[in-house]
N, C-alpha and C positions, 0 to 999 in steps of 0.2 A: 833515916830519910834517904830515899834513892834519888838518882839524878833527875828523874822526871819531876819529882816534887820540888827539888831545888830550882829547876828551870821554870816551873810554874810560879814559884815565889818571885823569881827575878822578873819574869814577864808581867806578873801582876804589879810589881813595883814600877815597871816602865809604864804600864797602863794607868796607875795612880798618878804618876807625873803628868801623863798626857791629859788626864781629867783635870788636874790642877791648871795646866797650861790652857786648856779650853776655857776654864773659868776666868782666867786672867784676860784672855783674848775677848771673851764676851763682855767683861767689865770695861775694857778699853773701847770696844765698839760702841757700847751703850753711852759711855761718857763722851766720845767724840760726836756721835750723832746728836745727843742731847745738847751739847754745847753749840753745835752747828745750827741746830734749829733755833736756839736762843739768839745766836749772833745774826742769823739771817732774817728772822721775822720780828725780833724786838729791836735790835740795833741796826738792822739793814746793812750789815757788814759781813758778808759770808767770806769764808776762807777758801783759798784755791786748792788746798791740799787735802781737805777733809774727805771728799768723796773717793779720792784715790787711795788714801790710807785705809778707809773703810772697806774698799774693794779688796785690798791686800789682806786685811784681817779676815774677811770672809773666805778668801782662798785658803788661808791657814786653818781656819775653823772647819772648813769642809773636809780637808784631807786629814786633819787631826781627829775629827769625829769619825771618819771612815776607819782610821786605825783603832779607835776605841771600840767601835762595834764589831770589828774583826776579831779582836781578842775576846769579846763577850759572846761571840757567835750569834749576834742579834740582827744580822743583815736579813732582809726579806729573802725567803727561799720557798721553793715548792717541794721541798724534800719529803714532806709527808705523803705526797701523792705517789712517789716512786717507792718509798720504803714500806708502804702499807701493803703492797701487792707482791713483794718478793721475799725470799727467805732471808734470815738474819745474816747468813754468811755472804750472800750476794749483796745485801744492803751494806755490809762492811766494806766489800770490795768497791762498791759504788762510792761510798764515802771517802775511801782512800784515794780513788781516782779524782774525785772532785777537789779534795783538799790539795792533792799533789799538783793538779792542773792549775788551781788558783795560785799556789806557791810559785810555780814556774812562770805564770803570767806576771805575777808581781815582781819577780826577779827581772824579767824582760823590761817591764815598765820602769823599774828602778834604774836599770842600766841606760835605757834610752833617754829617760827624762834627765838623768844626771849629765849625760853627754850634751844634750841640748842646753841645759842650764850652764854648763861650763863653756860652751861655744858662744852663746849669745847673751849670757847674763850680765855682761859688762855694760850694756846699754842703760842709759838713765831713764827713769820714769818721767813722763812729761811734766807733771806738776811738782813733784817732790824732789826730783833729781836723784832719787834713791836708785842704786843699781838694781836692775831687774832680777838678779840672782837671789835677792832677799825674798820676794814673794814666790819666785819659781822654785826655790829650795824646798818648799812645802811638799811638792809631789815626790821627788826622789827620796827625801828623808822619811816621809810617812809610808811610801811604798816599800822601802827597805824594812821598816818596822812591821808592816803587814806581811811581808814575805817571811820574816822570822816567826811571826805568830802562826802563819799557815804551815810552815815546816814543823813547828812544834805540835800543831794540831794533827798533822799527818802522822808524825811519829807516835803520838798518843793513840790515834785510832789503830795504827798497825799493831801496837802492843796491848791493846785492850781486847777483852773477850767480846764476841759478837753479841752476847746477851747484855753487856754493859753499855752498848752503843746507843746513843740517843737517835731514835729513828724518826723523830718528828711526827708522832701520831697526833691525831686530832686533839686528844686530851692534853698533850704537852703544848700544842700550839695555842689552845684556849687558855691555858694557865698563865 
């Protein structure tokens, strides 16, 4: 087993944990919303904190979902239009550039969002009083995970043969 296969197993383990976390967040969200509907419309006694907690759960679910689809390479893309009309070697170069650019952007996002979270995250949320760094941590944490995924993807593309590269043909997109 080489280093790429080991790294893939570790990254797949991280992704499996993120999928589990996504399930837990979803169950929490559904439970809170369901109980809030019952409290509001049956008992006429809504809670003040439920909408805020649900908003924070949605923030975490959004960025965790983005990390999951980054690892699975299932983001929407227009790659099949470019890769259909160029040679395989140029297609590989384009893929390396795109993956490297996304990795760089995610590193910048991680750095800047962590900086903002550390500077202003001490503020309390209006209804729950929870420090805002709890919901805001979703972005730097998941952006860091996405940057690791994209660095691994870039390395994998660099060391793959041009023929092994997924070019996003119409047949692959339809599958």
